[in-house]
N, C-alpha and C positions, 0 to 999 in steps of 0.2 A: 481623524480629518481631518474634519470641519474646525477640531481646536488647532490644527496649524496653520488654517488658511488664512484662522482667526488673528491668532499673533500675528499670520505673514500682514494682514492686514492693515493691524494697526502703528503696525511700524513703518506701511511703506505710509499711511495718513499723517502718521510722527513726521517721519522727512519730509513731507512736502511743504512744512509747515503751514498744514489746516487749524493745528490751537491756536496755535498764536498769531494768526493772519488778522488785524485786523479793521482793513480797508473795508469802506463796504462793497454789497453788489454792486454789478452793472458798470457805471463809472464810461469813462468816451469810448468814444468805438473804436475797436479794439484795443483795452486799455489791459496792461499783464500780461499784452501777448511774445514778448521776450525774454518772458519771465515761466513759460510752458516749457513741460516733462513730465512726460508721461513711464511709467516705474517701473523700468526691468526691458522698455520696448527699445529694440535692435535697431529701427529707423523712424523720427519720424520729420513731419515738414509740417509748417505754421505757415495756413496764408489768414490774412486780414480779405474778410470778401465784404462787399456790400450786399451782398444777400443768398442766406443759407438758404432758403427754400428751391427747390427743382425750379421755380419762376426765375433765378436766376444763376442754379450752378451750370443749369443745362449747358448753358450759352461759355458762363465762365472755365467751364472744363472742371469744373470741383465734385462732377456723379459721373456715371456711366448709366445712361438710362438703357442700356440691352440688359444690365441685372435686373431693375427694376418693369421693365418692357410685358404685357400681358397682366401683369397682376394686379389692376385698380382698373375702372370703366371711364369712357373719354369723359364722360359729364363728370367726373366729381373735381371738386371745389381748389383750386387751386390757389393759399393763403399766399401773401409776399409781404415784402415789408421787414423782412430780420435780416440786418447787418451783425455780424460777427465774427469767430474767430473760426475755421476748420484746420480742425491738424488729422490729418494722413500718415499710416503708419505701417510698422506690422514690429511683431515679437517674435522673437525668435520661435526655432521652427524650420523640420529640414525635406519635409513633402513643397514642390511649385505648380502646384496647380492654379496657382491666380498670377496673371498673363499682367493684371492692372500696373499703371504707369509704367510697364518694363521692368517692374523690379521683379519676378517669376519665382515668388516666393509667398507661399503663405500663411495664416496669420495677422493675415492685414484687418485694420480697426480704420474707422473714422470717427472725429469727434466735431462736435459742433457745438460751441459754446454764442448764446445769443449775445444781445449787447444789452439787452434788455431782459435780466434774466426773472422768472419766477419762485426761482427756489426749489425748485424740484432738478432730477435726471431718469432718463429715460432711458435702458439699457436694453436693445436688442441683438438676438442672432438669425441671420437669413433663411429664410425659407424655400424649400426644396433645398438645393446643393448650389445656387446661388452663390453672389459674395458680396461684397460690404457694401456697398448701395444700394441691395435689393429693397429694402423697408422707408429707400426714401420718399418715392409718393404715397404708400399705403401706411405711413406714421407719422417718416420723419414732418410731413411738410405741415402735420396737422401740432403736434408736441408743439415744435419750433413756435410757430405764428402761436402758439400760450403762452410761451415764456420760457420751457422746459430747455433745458440742458438734452444732448443726443448722442448715444453712443450706441455703436453696431460693429458687429463683428462678421468677416468669412465664416469664422466656427473650425479655421484649420486647415482646410479641405475641401471640394469644389469641384465639381463638373462631374460628367456623367459617369466617371472611372473613379469617383472620389475612393471608393471600397481599397482600392489600391494601397489607400493607406495604411500605415498600422501592420503589427506583427504578428494577430491573433484576432479572432473573429471580435466584431465591438467596436476595437480598438480608432476607427473613425469615427465614429459614434460618440464614444465617452470622450474623445477630443472636443466635440463641438462642448459641451459643458464646460469641462476646462476651461475652455475659451476665451465661455463667458462669464465663469467666474472670476477671472484674469482679469479680462474688461474691464468689468463695474470697479472692482477694487482701482483701478486704473485708476477710470471716469473721476472714480470719488476724488480720486488727489487731482488732478487735474483742475476741476472744478473750483478746488477746497483753494489752488492756486490762483484761479483765475477768477475768483470774487469774495475767497477771503476767507469763506466759510465753508464750512460740509454741503452737502444738498440738506436740504430739510425731510425732503422724503425722494424716494428711488424705488423707481416704477422696476420693473419686467413688461417685455412686451413681447408680442412675433408670435407667428402666422406659420400654418403648417410642421414644418419641422423646428420655426421658432415657436412656436408656440407649445409645443412639446419640451423646450428648454427652459420655458415660462416655468413650466410646472416642477419638474425638476430642480432648478432654481429656487424655486418657493418653501418644497421639501426637503431642500438639502441645507444648502445656506438662507435660511428667513432671517436670520440678523443683517444682512446684505439688501435687504428688499422691504418697502414698508406697502408692495402688495402688487399684482400683474393681471398681463391680462393676454389671455390663452384664442387669441383667433382661431378655429378648426383646428387644433394641433393634435400631430398624432399618437395617437394612443398605444404605448410598449406594455404588454402584461406579460410576464413568463408561464403564468396560466392560462392562456386564450384567451381569446377575443381581443386576436390584436391582426394585423394588417394580412399577417401571413392564414388564416382563416379564412379571411372573407375577398380577398385576391384570387386563389387560384381556384373561389369555386365560381366567381366573376369568370374570366376567366375560360372555364370550361360549361361555363353556360350559354352564354352568349352568344356563341356563332349561332346557334343551334333557335334558341328567341330571335334575332336578328332573323331569322327563316321561317320564323311565326311559330315555331313549340309554346301550347300555350305552358307544356310544364317544365320546358326550359325560362320561362317567366317567372314563375314558380317559385325555382331554384333561387332565383335571381334574386326575390322577396324574400326566403328562406333563409339567405348568405349573410341577409339585414339589408340589402339597399332597400329606402322609402316607397310608397308608390308613389306618385307621382316624380318621382327621381327620370324616370326612363327618357325623358329630353335628353337627357346630360350621359347615357349610357352612353349613345355612337363615337363621341367623341372621346370619352374617358378609357372603351376600349381601345381607340386608334393612339391614343398619346398617353395613359398613361396606368391602367394599371396593368399589363403585360412586363411593360420597361419596370416602376418600381417592385414589383415581387421578385423580378431577376436581379434585380443591383443588392436591393437590400436584403433579398437571401444569402446574395452572394457573400455579400458583409455581415452574417450571421452563421450562417450554416455554408460552407465554402462547398465542405464534402458534396452534398447531396448530386450534382454534376459531376462530378471527378475531376478534371482537369478541364473541363468546361471554363469558363470565362463568361460568369454569369448568364448561362445557360445556352436557351434556343429561342430567340424571339419567335411568339405567335404560334406555337407547336401546335400541333393538335394530342388533346387527352389520347392518353393510349401512346405517345413516343416516347422513348428511352426518354429520361431525363430531363422529362418533359417538367416546368414547374405550373403548368396546370393540373401534375394531378400530384401535388406536395402536401401534402398531411405535414402540418405540424407537430397533430398532438402523438405521433410515433414516430416521432426523429428523436434520436437517444440524447441525455442528459444534457451534453457539453454545450446544444445547442439552445436550449430550454435557458439555463445557466449565464451565456455570452446573452440573452435575451435578458435576464432577470439582472445584467449586470448594469445593461444602460437604460433600465426602466422597473420595471417590478418591484425590488429590491427598496423603492422607497416608495415612487407613486403608488397613490390609489386606486387611480384611474377614476372616481370619482366629475372632473372634465370632460371625463368625451365619451362616454359611454352610449350618446345615442346614436341613432343611425343616422344623424345629422354628421359626424365628425367620420364620415366612411364616404362621404361624399361631399369632399373638396372642391371651393371653387373652384380653384386653381389646379394642374395637373401638379404631384407633387415634388415630380422631377426633373423640372422645365428649369 
């Protein structure tokens, strides 16, 4: 599979004229915009933009603020002064969860090409189940201000019911990795078309689910990247020590902990939640643990709750089909194979085994 992707990438980059192009990087504002073609994109929309950071794209309509709302603190510096080209579009896909631009089409992407380019490219996948503009404040603003080209994908399915995509357990998550690979190859070609040469360095970056995608890319497609930043990436290990171990434990113990039980508090710590993180527990109980356990379990182990769609919200331990009583270790082999398919077959886990990785700053599924 890796060899086939490498051959395809070589062909795509050759078609882009990357090797033969001789014009210097950068140039006039939006130079060569009329030459840009995203390989294999079903649709693309090229815009010459006076400001590629959110200091300008919010007003110009070249971002969607709700994609990144809540991911950064209000005091985060907001750079500006980055003119260039933005390309929006989508690759062929059969699912329709992404309604941006009125397209009702998944596998949407955004590429941003600053006029003053530093020779680098940053490729990202969205955190949680958000869409392609989700990294605009946390990642894009900073890297664009430093001169990097930037690319982001919605991962091929979005929203609270992302797990409905695909035919078999793990399909929806497996598509995330495919879409990042697809975008990285296409973005390199577009960079070459715009600047006359391939990027000198390509970095993968991402938060939460996007951080997981960074690790997967670096371990499965290392030839595409020079490095990456995994920011609180979700850890999937078929042998255990993944969210299906600690989320049900939290769902069982938290109500008693909130009622003042010292035993329940110890159960939370034993599940891996760090001492001192207690101030986060009420919020994560409300918006993160229950929903995340149910929808990701439905994606990877849909038979656990029979015909229910993502279980029973906030059920008490002892309720039939309750995710608070989910025991990953005892689930049948196909469930563990589904988890291995998206992670442990390649990912070592060395990037995310700390307790901090279990306590994301923002809810995974929001």
